[in-house]
Backbone bond lengths (Angstrom), bond angles and torsions (degrees), N, CA, C in turn:
res aa  C-N    CA-C-N  psi(-1)  N-CA   C-N-CA  omega(-1)  CA-C   N-CA-C  phi
1 M - - - 1.406 - - 1.524 109.35 -
2 G 1.267 119.86 -44.33 1.449 123.13 -178.67 1.555 111.54 -57.84
3 R 1.353 117.14 -44.89 1.465 119.89 175.45 1.518 113.68 -59.63
4 I 1.241 115.98 -42.61 1.503 122.65 179.28 1.576 109.54 -65.08
5 C 1.264 119.53 -40.48 1.457 122.52 175.28 1.504 111.14 -62.33
6 I 1.278 117.63 -41.80 1.568 121.58 179.93 1.448 110.73 -62.40
7 I 1.428 113.07 -43.91 1.439 117.84 -172.67 1.506 108.69 -68.84
8 K 1.391 113.47 -36.89 1.540 116.62 177.98 1.571 110.14 -64.12
9 S 1.278 115.08 -41.83 1.485 119.92 -175.14 1.498 109.46 -66.77
10 K 1.287 118.04 -38.37 1.516 121.58 177.92 1.503 110.15 -68.88
11 G 1.405 117.32 -33.00 1.537 119.60 178.19 1.404 107.98 -65.18
12 V 1.434 119.85 -43.72 1.400 125.22 -178.34 1.530 111.49 -61.36
13 E 1.364 114.92 -42.75 1.473 118.75 175.78 1.561 113.92 -60.10
14 A 1.303 113.50 -40.20 1.468 117.73 -179.72 1.497 111.14 -65.42
15 I 1.364 118.14 -37.02 1.375 120.85 177.61 1.533 117.18 -65.99
16 L 1.392 109.39 -35.89 1.506 118.54 176.76 1.470 109.86 -68.53
17 K 1.351 117.78 -40.62 1.431 119.59 178.75 1.520 114.00 -64.50
18 R 1.274 112.37 -38.56 1.513 116.98 179.09 1.614 107.87 -70.33
19 T 1.298 119.58 -27.12 1.451 120.72 -179.58 1.543 107.88 -76.52
20 H 1.366 118.35 -42.10 1.452 123.91 172.04 1.520 112.11 -54.70
21 L 1.270 113.48 -44.44 1.469 121.36 -173.91 1.624 108.46 -62.28
22 A 1.373 110.08 -48.57 1.343 117.63 179.54 1.587 114.00 -61.33
23 F 1.369 115.66 -45.00 1.370 121.09 173.67 1.550 117.05 -58.42
24 F 1.329 109.64 -38.95 1.508 115.77 176.21 1.566 110.93 -66.47
25 C 1.293 115.80 -35.40 1.476 118.52 -177.83 1.501 108.56 -73.66
26 L 1.312 117.01 -35.80 1.480 119.64 174.34 1.523 115.60 -61.06
27 L 1.366 111.12 -40.88 1.555 120.66 177.90 1.532 106.68 -60.74
28 L 1.288 109.80 -50.80 1.566 116.50 -175.27 1.493 111.48 -61.17
29 A 1.412 114.87 -40.26 1.472 118.95 175.67 1.493 113.63 -64.71
30 A 1.308 119.02 -40.33 1.476 125.08 177.07 1.493 110.87 -63.04
31 A 1.396 118.17 -38.16 1.438 118.96 -177.73 1.505 106.81 -71.48
32 L 1.278 116.97 -37.92 1.606 118.49 -177.04 1.529 102.80 -68.48
33 C 1.241 121.05 -45.52 1.499 119.35 -178.56 1.619 109.55 -62.08
34 A 1.359 116.30 -42.40 1.417 116.34 -179.16 1.586 110.53 -66.38
35 G 1.334 113.36 -30.85 1.451 113.56 179.64 1.534 111.53 -76.23
36 Q 1.344 116.87 -26.83 1.516 118.19 178.72 1.510 106.43 -80.87
37 S 1.325 121.98 -36.35 1.492 120.08 178.65 1.459 119.95 -76.54
38 G 1.402 112.88 -17.19 1.513 112.52 -177.18 1.451 112.92 -67.73
39 P 1.355 128.42 -44.53 1.308 129.37 177.57 1.507 118.34 -58.43
40 Q 1.410 113.65 -27.19 1.433 116.69 -178.89 1.456 111.19 -72.37
41 A 1.234 118.79 -31.14 1.533 123.10 -179.44 1.580 114.72 -63.47
42 G 1.335 108.28 -42.90 1.483 114.02 179.50 1.424 114.95 -98.04
43 G 1.308 117.63 7.86 1.430 120.75 177.73 1.555 108.44 91.74
44 P 1.288 114.43 158.36 1.408 125.50 -170.16 1.483 109.84 -64.22
45 D 1.399 123.20 133.21 1.387 128.58 175.96 1.457 107.91 -115.21
46 P 1.335 117.76 117.47 1.457 118.15 177.89 1.481 115.92 -54.77
47 K 1.312 119.87 -37.63 1.442 125.30 -178.10 1.453 107.71 -65.54
48 D 1.405 116.10 -44.06 1.481 113.09 -177.15 1.609 113.53 -69.18
49 N 1.284 110.36 -29.42 1.431 113.40 179.09 1.469 109.32 -66.98
50 L 1.288 118.30 -34.57 1.524 116.26 -176.61 1.626 108.92 -80.13
51 A 1.311 114.01 -23.32 1.481 115.87 -175.25 1.520 109.67 -87.30
52 S 1.337 116.80 -23.65 1.499 117.85 -179.54 1.476 119.04 -61.75
53 P 1.360 118.72 -35.29 1.465 113.35 173.38 1.545 114.41 -64.44
54 E 1.360 116.19 -37.93 1.444 124.49 -177.62 1.654 103.88 -63.92
55 R 1.252 120.63 -38.45 1.465 123.52 -175.19 1.449 108.67 -72.00
56 D 1.329 111.64 -40.94 1.523 113.71 -175.34 1.564 108.17 -71.97
57 S 1.355 113.50 -34.40 1.515 115.95 -178.16 1.620 110.50 -69.33
58 S 1.317 113.67 -31.09 1.403 119.19 -178.70 1.508 114.89 -75.77
59 L 1.403 118.27 -29.99 1.481 129.46 173.92 1.477 112.27 -74.24
60 A 1.291 119.92 -36.05 1.431 121.17 -171.74 1.597 111.19 -63.34
61 P 1.365 116.87 -48.75 1.504 115.43 -179.59 1.525 110.29 -60.86
62 A 1.303 123.70 -36.91 1.390 122.26 178.77 1.575 112.13 -67.54
63 L 1.301 116.79 -37.42 1.455 118.66 -178.10 1.567 107.25 -73.69
64 S 1.329 121.01 -37.57 1.443 116.71 175.10 1.453 119.64 -71.84
65 S 1.410 117.43 -24.95 1.426 123.62 173.02 1.504 108.59 -69.55
66 A 1.369 120.37 -41.77 1.473 122.75 -177.80 1.453 108.07 -70.10
67 L 1.332 123.01 -36.68 1.379 120.04 -178.83 1.534 113.79 -71.29
68 S 1.393 114.24 -35.30 1.451 116.81 175.42 1.526 117.28 -66.10
69 A 1.341 111.86 -33.82 1.531 120.37 177.37 1.509 107.52 -66.71
70 A 1.348 112.65 -44.88 1.561 114.93 -179.32 1.551 114.75 -62.17
71 L 1.341 110.66 -36.81 1.516 117.39 179.41 1.487 109.41 -68.42
72 S 1.312 119.25 -42.42 1.434 122.62 -179.18 1.492 110.06 -66.12
73 T 1.288 115.05 -37.74 1.474 117.11 -179.78 1.625 113.86 -69.83
74 E 1.430 112.17 -37.84 1.380 116.02 173.03 1.578 114.15 -62.90
75 S 1.304 114.11 -40.12 1.481 118.56 179.21 1.467 111.20 -63.88
76 T 1.364 118.34 -37.77 1.503 122.10 -176.96 1.542 104.35 -73.42
77 E 1.289 124.49 -40.21 1.446 127.81 -177.14 1.611 107.74 -67.67
78 T 1.264 116.03 -45.13 1.502 116.61 -178.97 1.513 113.84 -67.93
79 A 1.410 115.15 -17.22 1.519 113.17 176.54 1.503 113.81 -92.45
80 L 1.281 114.48 -2.28 1.469 117.45 179.49 1.458 115.76 -66.59
81 P 1.400 118.41 -43.65 1.516 113.62 -179.23 1.540 119.34 -61.37
82 D 1.346 116.46 -19.63 1.432 118.51 173.58 1.391 118.05 -78.44
83 A 1.313 117.32 -6.33 1.514 119.32 -177.39 1.502 114.56 -68.12
84 P 1.301 122.85 -42.81 1.470 123.16 -178.54 1.432 116.93 -68.46
85 S 1.381 121.62 -7.57 1.489 123.59 -171.94 1.479 113.23 -66.22
86 P 1.348 124.33 -36.17 1.457 120.73 177.28 1.538 114.20 -64.54
87 Q 1.443 119.01 -17.63 1.500 117.88 179.94 1.481 112.13 -82.07
88 Q 1.419 120.23 -0.85 1.409 118.16 -177.66 1.477 117.59 -88.09
89 S 1.376 113.65 6.75 1.542 117.43 -178.21 1.439 112.32 -86.33
90 S 1.370 122.58 -1.82 1.425 122.21 -177.06 1.493 114.66 -81.41
91 P 1.346 119.30 -35.39 1.521 115.54 -173.61 1.458 116.48 -60.22
92 P 1.434 121.00 -35.62 1.469 120.36 176.03 1.416 117.51 -53.19
93 E 1.437 116.84 -38.89 1.424 121.41 178.20 1.475 111.61 -69.10
94 Q 1.372 121.71 -32.42 1.383 124.12 176.84 1.560 109.74 -67.05
95 S 1.313 116.45 -44.64 1.508 123.46 174.82 1.408 114.39 -53.31
96 G 1.481 114.34 -52.28 1.373 118.12 175.06 1.536 119.73 -54.40
97 T 1.298 112.68 -41.42 1.494 123.39 177.15 1.485 107.83 -63.12
98 S 1.293 116.90 -46.84 1.538 118.67 -178.54 1.568 111.33 -62.03
99 S 1.320 112.14 -46.93 1.500 114.18 177.26 1.447 116.09 -57.89
100 T 1.466 114.55 -39.39 1.548 118.99 173.09 1.457 107.47 -57.64
101 D 1.318 118.44 -48.57 1.492 117.52 -172.32 1.576 110.52 -65.16
102 I 1.450 116.18 -31.34 1.369 116.16 -175.20 1.576 108.63 -74.69
103 S 1.355 113.89 -40.36 1.457 112.63 177.37 1.539 112.85 -67.47
104 A 1.287 120.38 -31.63 1.453 119.42 172.81 1.587 113.37 -62.67
105 K 1.359 111.83 -41.01 1.445 112.16 178.77 1.438 112.52 -65.94
106 Q 1.388 119.89 -38.26 1.443 123.60 179.35 1.506 111.08 -63.12
107 S 1.379 117.59 -43.54 1.438 118.58 177.62 1.521 111.63 -61.96
108 D 1.404 116.63 -39.57 1.444 120.72 175.00 1.538 112.27 -56.02
109 A 1.382 114.02 -47.66 1.439 120.09 -178.88 1.499 113.85 -63.89
110 K 1.351 118.03 -38.95 1.436 119.80 174.57 1.491 112.54 -67.75
111 S 1.294 123.86 -37.18 1.511 124.16 177.06 1.500 107.46 -68.05
112 A 1.315 119.55 -38.15 1.493 120.98 179.47 1.497 109.59 -65.52
113 G 1.375 117.58 -43.21 1.404 118.14 178.13 1.495 113.71 -64.65
114 Q 1.375 120.10 -36.72 1.387 124.88 177.23 1.493 111.76 -64.66
115 S 1.236 119.85 -35.79 1.428 126.11 -177.58 1.561 111.89 -72.92
116 T 1.377 112.93 -32.43 1.496 117.39 -178.22 1.488 112.98 -92.24
117 A 1.284 118.57 -19.95 1.488 122.15 -176.07 1.591 110.80 -59.09
118 P 1.276 118.80 -52.28 1.439 120.18 -175.79 1.624 110.60 -59.30
119 A 1.303 119.62 -23.96 1.478 122.13 -178.93 1.468 110.76 -66.90
120 N 1.420 115.81 -32.46 1.415 119.98 -173.93 1.598 109.54 -76.43
121 Q 1.297 117.98 -13.31 1.479 120.02 -175.29 1.541 111.43 -95.51
122 G 1.251 119.61 2.43 1.434 124.27 176.31 1.528 109.75 75.53
123 T 1.393 110.63 178.17 1.460 119.06 179.76 1.516 108.23 -110.86
124 A 1.415 111.38 126.66 1.453 119.83 179.92 1.480 113.28 -59.83
125 S 1.293 123.27 148.22 1.419 122.46 177.09 1.580 111.74 -81.02
126 A 1.387 111.29 152.04 1.475 115.98 -179.53 1.554 111.89 -62.53
127 N 1.312 117.48 -26.08 1.511 122.53 177.92 1.509 108.85 -111.97
128 P 1.298 122.32 78.60 1.456 124.74 -177.77 1.510 114.74 -64.24
129 Q 1.306 116.08 157.25 1.516 123.84 176.57 1.561 109.40 -73.33
130 P 1.231 122.81 128.64 1.454 123.59 175.91 1.496 110.36 -77.45
131 K 1.317 116.57 165.62 1.475 123.14 172.13 1.605 107.27 -74.91
132 R 1.217 120.16 -34.43 1.533 124.33 -179.14 1.488 103.96 -131.16
133 I 1.370 115.14 145.08 1.453 123.66 173.25 1.496 107.49 -104.16
134 L 1.299 114.81 113.94 1.495 121.62 176.36 1.577 108.15 62.23
135 G 1.258 118.70 18.55 1.509 124.32 171.22 1.534 109.70 73.55
136 V 1.367 121.31 3.76 1.431 124.77 179.59 1.525 116.40 -120.60
137 M 1.312 116.21 -4.73 1.521 120.43 -171.61 1.541 103.93 -130.18
138 P 1.368 118.38 110.14 1.519 118.43 174.51 1.478 110.86 -64.07
139 N 1.386 110.93 137.60 1.480 119.93 -177.48 1.473 115.95 -134.95
140 F 1.363 114.58 31.15 1.492 121.83 -175.79 1.527 112.06 -68.48
141 R 1.279 121.15 -11.59 1.481 122.36 -177.11 1.493 110.50 -90.45
142 A 1.327 120.77 -12.13 1.438 122.27 -176.20 1.461 111.62 -81.31
143 V 1.370 114.35 143.70 1.515 124.76 175.60 1.560 106.90 -117.61
144 S 1.247 117.35 130.12 1.469 123.75 -179.41 1.520 112.60 -58.90
145 A 1.285 116.12 144.11 1.491 120.64 177.42 1.494 111.82 -54.83
146 G 1.382 115.75 130.78 1.534 119.24 -179.15 1.527 115.57 91.59
147 A 1.259 116.16 -19.82 1.546 120.46 178.12 1.481 109.80 -78.40
148 I 1.337 118.49 137.53 1.393 124.60 -179.91 1.465 108.12 -130.77
149 P 1.369 117.03 76.40 1.528 119.40 178.87 1.524 110.65 -74.00
150 P 1.269 117.33 160.77 1.565 121.65 175.54 1.487 106.50 -64.87
151 P 1.326 111.97 165.24 1.504 117.75 177.23 1.531 113.55 -65.17
152 P 1.245 120.17 136.69 1.507 122.80 -175.92 1.523 110.44 -60.96
153 T 1.285 118.80 139.25 1.511 123.79 165.88 1.443 107.44 -76.72
154 P 1.416 119.93 161.05 1.385 122.78 170.84 1.470 117.30 -50.56
155 K 1.290 119.38 -35.82 1.397 124.60 -179.76 1.545 105.46 -67.66
156 Q 1.344 120.41 -48.70 1.455 120.25 -178.59 1.451 111.19 -63.93
157 A 1.387 120.98 -35.90 1.430 121.06 176.70 1.463 113.43 -66.71
158 F 1.315 116.23 -34.34 1.523 121.56 178.37 1.559 108.45 -64.49
159 I 1.356 116.88 -38.94 1.378 123.76 -173.41 1.584 107.43 -71.69
160 I 1.337 118.48 -39.18 1.463 122.87 179.05 1.562 108.53 -64.04
161 A 1.376 115.89 -44.26 1.403 122.84 178.64 1.507 112.75 -59.28
162 T 1.338 114.32 -41.26 1.471 119.62 -179.73 1.502 106.29 -73.02
163 Q 1.275 126.19 -41.89 1.413 124.77 -179.53 1.644 111.11 -64.16
164 N 1.340 112.56 -36.18 1.438 113.12 177.55 1.529 114.12 -71.20
165 S 1.292 115.17 -19.34 1.444 121.77 -173.36 1.559 114.71 -98.47
166 F 1.403 114.84 -36.91 1.401 117.04 -175.80 1.557 118.51 -119.40
167 D 1.307 115.34 8.49 1.449 120.22 172.23 1.597 107.47 -71.04
168 Y 1.333 111.28 148.89 1.557 113.42 -176.81 1.528 113.94 -55.89
169 S 1.327 114.14 -29.20 1.556 115.66 179.96 1.557 110.15 -66.60
170 S 1.364 116.81 -26.25 1.492 119.54 179.43 1.536 109.54 -70.68
171 F 1.283 119.31 -35.56 1.502 114.95 176.62 1.523 113.34 -71.85
172 I 1.353 116.38 -32.66 1.427 121.07 172.92 1.505 113.30 -59.40
173 F 1.434 111.76 -48.33 1.474 118.90 -174.06 1.572 109.33 -68.16
174 V 1.321 120.39 -38.76 1.458 121.83 174.62 1.517 110.51 -64.25
175 G 1.331 119.21 -34.35 1.467 119.55 176.22 1.448 110.48 -64.08
176 I 1.329 119.37 -37.02 1.465 123.45 -176.32 1.573 106.92 -66.04
177 T 1.414 114.30 -53.63 1.333 115.63 -177.49 1.547 117.83 -63.36
178 S 1.396 111.87 -33.82 1.563 116.84 176.56 1.484 111.77 -68.17
179 L 1.359 116.51 -34.36 1.487 120.71 175.92 1.485 112.04 -62.97
180 M 1.393 114.81 -39.26 1.484 119.41 178.86 1.533 108.65 -68.86
181 A 1.324 120.63 -43.43 1.440 121.82 178.95 1.463 111.70 -60.65
182 E 1.327 116.80 -43.04 1.521 120.83 -175.75 1.539 105.76 -66.70
183 G 1.362 118.21 -41.28 1.484 119.51 179.40 1.452 115.32 -64.31
184 T 1.355 117.34 -30.56 1.464 117.18 179.70 1.585 113.94 -96.07
185 N 1.313 111.68 6.10 1.501 121.32 -178.00 1.539 112.11 52.89
186 A 1.303 116.16 50.52 1.459 122.84 -174.37 1.440 110.89 -58.43
187 H 1.379 118.82 -39.47 1.363 121.89 178.52 1.554 108.63 -129.01
188 S 1.309 117.66 96.48 1.458 122.01 -170.96 1.525 114.19 -51.93
189 Q 1.419 114.23 -37.60 1.470 116.87 -174.36 1.470 113.38 -67.89
190 L 1.290 118.73 -10.90 1.460 120.36 179.02 1.517 112.24 -86.40
191 G 1.302 117.54 -8.48 1.497 119.15 172.97 1.575 109.84 85.12
192 K 1.381 108.60 -176.73 1.375 117.85 -176.15 1.639 108.53 -123.26
193 G 1.216 117.39 -178.88 1.440 122.33 177.61 1.511 116.06 72.21
194 V 1.315 114.66 -161.35 1.450 119.18 179.65 1.484 115.42 -64.52
195 A 1.375 116.55 -40.56 1.436 119.44 170.50 1.516 117.97 -59.62
196 G 1.341 111.65 -41.52 1.406 115.11 175.44 1.501 116.24 -68.64
197 F 1.343 114.96 -32.18 1.409 122.20 177.47 1.671 112.33 -64.21
198 G 1.372 108.42 -41.96 1.432 112.60 171.19 1.555 120.78 -61.60
199 R 1.350 111.65 -34.54 1.367 118.11 173.32 1.562 114.38 -67.00
200 Y 1.233 108.83 -40.49 1.551 112.45 174.92 1.493 113.53 -67.71
201 Y 1.332 114.87 -36.56 1.530 118.83 -172.98 1.482 112.17 -69.30
202 W 1.347 119.79 -47.53 1.505 116.15 -177.83 1.604 114.05 -70.04
203 R 1.324 111.42 -31.29 1.528 115.30 176.89 1.519 107.46 -71.94
204 G 1.342 120.68 -41.01 1.418 122.41 177.43 1.471 111.83 -59.40
205 Y 1.468 116.06 -42.66 1.410 114.64 -177.64 1.476 115.29 -69.02
206 L 1.320 116.43 -30.64 1.419 122.57 177.88 1.522 107.15 -67.03
207 D 1.252 118.96 -42.74 1.476 123.90 -178.73 1.567 108.84 -58.30
208 K 1.309 111.82 -47.98 1.541 120.72 -178.35 1.464 108.95 -61.79
209 T 1.410 119.12 -49.88 1.496 120.80 -171.57 1.496 113.61 -70.86
210 D 1.406 119.06 -48.10 1.436 114.52 177.44 1.559 111.09 -65.98
211 G 1.252 116.16 -31.30 1.541 118.67 179.58 1.521 108.05 -65.48
212 N 1.460 124.29 -40.11 1.315 124.62 178.12 1.549 116.49 -64.69
213 Y 1.349 112.85 -39.24 1.489 116.32 178.60 1.541 113.95 -70.28
214 L 1.445 115.21 -32.35 1.339 118.69 175.90 1.489 116.78 -74.19
215 V 1.383 119.26 -42.02 1.425 127.02 -178.77 1.558 112.85 -77.75
216 I 1.350 118.65 -40.25 1.384 120.97 -171.43 1.539 112.50 -94.84
217 F 1.361 118.19 -30.15 1.449 121.86 -172.27 1.601 111.96 -115.16
218 A 1.232 118.44 -63.28 1.463 124.73 -168.11 1.509 113.06 -62.56
219 L 1.331 115.48 -64.75 1.494 121.48 177.34 1.538 115.42 -61.16
220 P 1.294 119.28 -46.39 1.462 116.01 -176.36 1.574 108.86 -63.54
221 T 1.344 118.05 -31.87 1.453 118.60 -178.66 1.583 110.45 -68.32
222 V 1.441 113.47 -29.44 1.467 116.18 173.25 1.451 115.57 -75.90
223 F 1.353 114.06 -40.12 1.446 117.53 -176.79 1.570 114.15 -93.52
224 H 1.327 118.51 1.03 1.390 125.62 -179.79 1.626 111.92 58.02
225 Q 1.320 112.98 50.45 1.484 119.71 -178.66 1.598 109.13 -116.39
226 D 1.276 109.68 155.90 1.455 120.86 -178.96 1.540 109.08 -107.58
227 E 1.334 118.02 101.43 1.522 123.19 -173.12 1.439 112.69 -85.51
228 R 1.312 122.41 7.75 1.486 122.88 178.11 1.546 108.74 -75.44
229 Y 1.267 115.83 152.45 1.375 120.09 179.33 1.540 111.51 -94.18
230 Y 1.305 117.28 119.86 1.569 121.29 -176.95 1.515 106.62 -101.50
231 A 1.361 112.76 108.47 1.403 120.37 -178.38 1.595 113.40 -65.14
232 M 1.242 113.97 144.48 1.517 117.51 177.57 1.519 111.98 -83.04
233 G 1.380 116.54 -46.23 1.411 119.40 172.30 1.516 119.48 79.70
234 E 1.310 117.66 -25.26 1.501 127.28 -179.76 1.492 112.76 -135.60
235 G 1.340 114.39 157.63 1.468 123.29 -177.91 1.382 116.12 110.80
236 G 1.404 120.87 -176.71 1.370 123.38 177.50 1.575 116.78 -76.71
237 F 1.247 117.92 170.30 1.445 120.63 -172.68 1.527 111.85 -69.42
238 W 1.349 118.11 -38.89 1.516 119.02 174.30 1.465 114.50 -67.31
239 K 1.236 115.80 -44.43 1.475 118.78 176.28 1.372 116.57 -56.85
240 R 1.299 115.41 -44.61 1.488 120.42 -178.78 1.518 111.32 -71.52
241 G 1.365 111.22 -39.27 1.472 115.42 177.31 1.466 117.27 -65.35
242 I 1.415 118.57 -40.99 1.415 122.59 174.35 1.534 113.02 -64.23
243 Y 1.353 111.48 -37.76 1.529 114.97 179.96 1.506 107.19 -64.10
244 A 1.319 120.45 -46.86 1.477 124.19 -173.11 1.508 107.39 -63.78
245 A 1.341 121.61 -46.67 1.405 126.21 -175.10 1.565 106.46 -66.89
246 S 1.278 123.69 -39.25 1.442 126.62 -179.28 1.521 115.36 -64.38
247 R 1.267 114.93 -16.27 1.532 120.18 -173.64 1.518 109.50 -65.00
248 I 1.326 121.24 -18.77 1.497 126.05 178.25 1.561 108.59 -69.89
249 L 1.347 115.52 -23.18 1.530 120.14 179.58 1.476 109.79 -110.57
250 I 1.291 126.10 -14.12 1.414 129.54 -172.12 1.473 108.32 -130.55
251 T 1.330 120.82 129.66 1.465 122.82 175.49 1.593 105.55 -150.04
252 P 1.264 116.20 152.75 1.499 121.75 176.46 1.482 111.04 -73.91
253 D 1.346 114.95 147.23 1.498 121.36 171.11 1.536 108.60 -90.16
254 Y 1.341 114.54 -176.08 1.412 119.21 -177.75 1.557 112.24 -61.15
255 H 1.321 115.46 -26.41 1.555 121.55 -179.72 1.516 108.90 -87.74
256 G 1.207 121.67 0.10 1.436 122.98 179.54 1.549 117.29 83.09
257 H 1.309 114.09 12.89 1.487 119.36 178.15 1.515 109.83 -98.53
258 N 1.324 118.98 140.94 1.422 128.29 -179.40 1.482 109.56 -61.25
259 S 1.330 119.02 137.85 1.432 122.94 176.98 1.513 112.20 -149.73
260 F 1.323 115.81 162.95 1.465 115.09 -176.85 1.535 108.05 -68.37
261 N 1.408 110.44 137.22 1.403 116.05 -175.96 1.533 116.20 -80.24
262 A 1.281 111.48 70.50 1.475 119.24 178.88 1.479 114.27 -58.84
263 S 1.385 118.39 -36.75 1.391 121.26 176.32 1.508 115.18 -58.14
264 E 1.292 115.62 -41.66 1.530 118.19 -179.88 1.608 109.86 -75.14
265 V 1.315 118.14 -45.81 1.411 118.62 -176.12 1.472 111.46 -67.87
266 L 1.352 120.22 -47.32 1.442 121.29 179.66 1.471 113.73 -70.41
267 G 1.415 115.17 -43.20 1.495 119.89 -174.90 1.561 109.90 -61.81
268 R 1.337 120.32 -41.82 1.407 116.61 -178.77 1.481 111.05 -69.37
269 G 1.323 119.44 -38.68 1.499 123.23 173.51 1.535 111.06 -55.48
270 M 1.276 117.42 -46.46 1.492 121.50 -179.45 1.540 110.81 -62.49
271 A 1.361 112.85 -40.79 1.489 116.04 -179.91 1.489 113.00 -63.32
272 Q 1.405 116.84 -33.72 1.419 121.95 -176.38 1.571 106.37 -75.99
273 G 1.296 115.89 -32.45 1.456 121.05 179.24 1.597 108.34 -67.78
274 I 1.282 118.93 -37.30 1.477 124.49 176.64 1.547 109.55 -66.18
275 S 1.358 113.52 -35.56 1.516 116.10 -174.75 1.485 111.14 -73.77
276 A 1.316 121.32 -9.78 1.383 124.22 176.24 1.599 108.97 -65.16
277 A 1.333 113.32 -23.26 1.569 113.36 179.65 1.515 115.06 -77.99
278 Y 1.276 120.90 -9.48 1.466 120.29 -174.97 1.516 111.12 -136.22
279 Y 1.358 120.90 8.01 1.448 121.42 171.43 1.546 106.87 -98.69
280 P 1.432 112.48 160.11 1.534 113.45 177.90 1.526 110.42 -65.13
281 S 1.335 110.00 164.59 1.492 118.04 -175.79 1.570 111.63 -58.52
282 G 1.287 118.13 -39.12 1.462 122.08 172.94 1.511 116.56 -53.77
283 S 1.365 115.77 -21.72 1.443 120.55 -176.06 1.512 112.63 -105.47
284 R 1.297 112.52 9.70 1.532 120.18 -174.78 1.553 110.92 -104.46
285 T 1.259 115.73 2.79 1.490 115.24 178.17 1.443 113.46 -78.37
286 A 1.294 112.34 163.18 1.564 117.36 -179.80 1.511 112.01 -57.26
287 G 1.312 115.73 -44.58 1.548 118.50 177.46 1.507 112.74 -61.17
288 A 1.419 114.05 -44.24 1.567 115.94 178.99 1.489 113.97 -62.10
289 L 1.362 116.41 -41.69 1.445 125.09 179.07 1.479 110.39 -63.64
290 A 1.371 119.14 -43.19 1.498 120.19 177.41 1.489 108.61 -68.01
291 T 1.325 122.98 -34.05 1.450 119.23 -178.70 1.654 108.33 -70.58
292 K 1.257 113.44 -38.46 1.489 112.43 177.70 1.541 111.54 -69.09
293 Y 1.315 114.72 -35.47 1.532 117.11 176.00 1.483 108.49 -61.19
294 G 1.227 121.68 -44.12 1.492 127.66 -176.17 1.472 106.93 -63.77
295 Y 1.340 119.40 -45.29 1.419 128.05 179.11 1.617 108.19 -57.19
296 A 1.264 116.06 -46.24 1.483 121.90 -175.36 1.477 110.12 -65.36
297 I 1.373 117.35 -45.42 1.523 120.36 173.15 1.406 112.71 -61.36
298 G 1.393 119.21 -46.74 1.386 116.71 -176.02 1.601 113.49 -66.81
299 R 1.329 113.70 -32.64 1.436 116.28 174.44 1.430 115.03 -62.75
300 D 1.400 117.68 -39.93 1.508 114.28 177.76 1.497 109.00 -76.17
301 M 1.259 123.11 -21.84 1.553 120.85 176.46 1.544 107.32 -70.11
302 L 1.313 117.69 -45.73 1.518 120.93 -179.25 1.426 109.06 -65.41
303 T 1.416 118.46 -36.68 1.493 121.24 -179.76 1.466 108.67 -63.39
304 N 1.344 120.34 -41.24 1.510 120.88 -179.70 1.528 111.72 -64.70
305 V 1.357 114.99 -41.41 1.498 118.25 -179.77 1.557 108.04 -63.21
306 F 1.359 116.63 -40.87 1.461 117.31 179.74 1.460 112.95 -67.34
307 R 1.408 116.89 -36.95 1.463 120.08 171.20 1.502 114.86 -54.06
308 E 1.331 111.43 -46.69 1.475 119.10 -176.38 1.561 112.84 -57.97
309 F 1.212 114.59 -41.55 1.524 119.62 -175.24 1.417 116.71 -99.60
310 W 1.307 117.90 -5.43 1.438 119.81 179.69 1.427 117.45 -60.29
311 P 1.416 123.50 -44.49 1.506 118.86 173.98 1.540 114.67 -58.78
312 D 1.338 121.64 -33.14 1.466 123.05 174.11 1.474 112.07 -71.11
313 I 1.335 118.32 -35.92 1.471 121.84 175.22 1.526 111.35 -63.19
314 A 1.351 114.04 -48.44 1.457 118.04 179.91 1.544 115.63 -62.79
315 V 1.354 112.32 -38.58 1.537 114.90 -176.21 1.513 110.34 -80.82
316 H 1.279 117.80 -50.64 1.544 123.10 -173.63 1.535 116.37 -83.06
317 V 1.347 116.41 -29.68 1.402 119.00 -178.24 1.547 111.00 -96.26
318 L 1.389 110.20 -58.89 1.503 117.67 -172.73 1.522 110.37 -85.66
319 H 1.405 118.69 -10.09 1.495 119.53 -179.58 1.460 115.20 57.74
320 R 1.293 117.64 43.60 1.399 119.71 -178.77 1.576 108.72 -142.08
321 H 1.307 114.87 167.24 1.510 116.44 177.86 1.627 107.32 -71.38
322 P 1.255 113.09 147.68 1.464 114.83 174.51 1.516 113.99 -56.87
């Protein structure tokens, strides 16, 4: 801005000087005209006629020198605004340097973020939780001790419920529980033998599947709860056992805070209410449904306890990888 103001002020001065020069020339021309017209009014004077060439000759050099000086001044002043132009080449270098510094800072920030990100995920246990236990029990809900994954999205919760329901180990596990129910004659109206086992099996599979989608996917999405089992992995037997058993009543929410496990408590109850549509009439009473509900909650509690200690059993008892 300072350079622009200087240039503008010099331009104004040049215009004023040109105006003064024009005014001076007009005055000079008026004087010459007055001098030439003066003798005509009073008649011709021989002396004046002799002196006029000398006066004209003496004024001409002065006028020519004044004009040349004015022209040289104007040319000098008009050349002045072009002078600061070579100094405008420095800003691009500064902008390039600043962009280099910015990119360097961004790369440092990215590297710092990458170095700190794994620390937020926790340290995985030396004995991780398997996806299946002994190949016959689905364990997709378990999280290894020390691991801190982000909260599951609805899509991830749906995938876990599907894996827990349709993995090959799920069919084997339902077969084991159905065989136990047929052996103890849990529902006498379903009969015994192979036919009775079949009746137990498809009903037990429906109980397990709709319960999984309610407890693992649907209700946790509504209540913003994480229904995965987070293994403790360390501590005494009673401490770990009580912790595992209490997970049917306590579960983390999406912010990592412990909350009442409404998804488990309500989900298993809703699944038992649905089962009243395909069980015999003798199993649809309030007492029978309450017994089935207690069995479902107790089964989930014992499953969590078994999940907690399975890595230790596999390593120290069976001498195998979990």
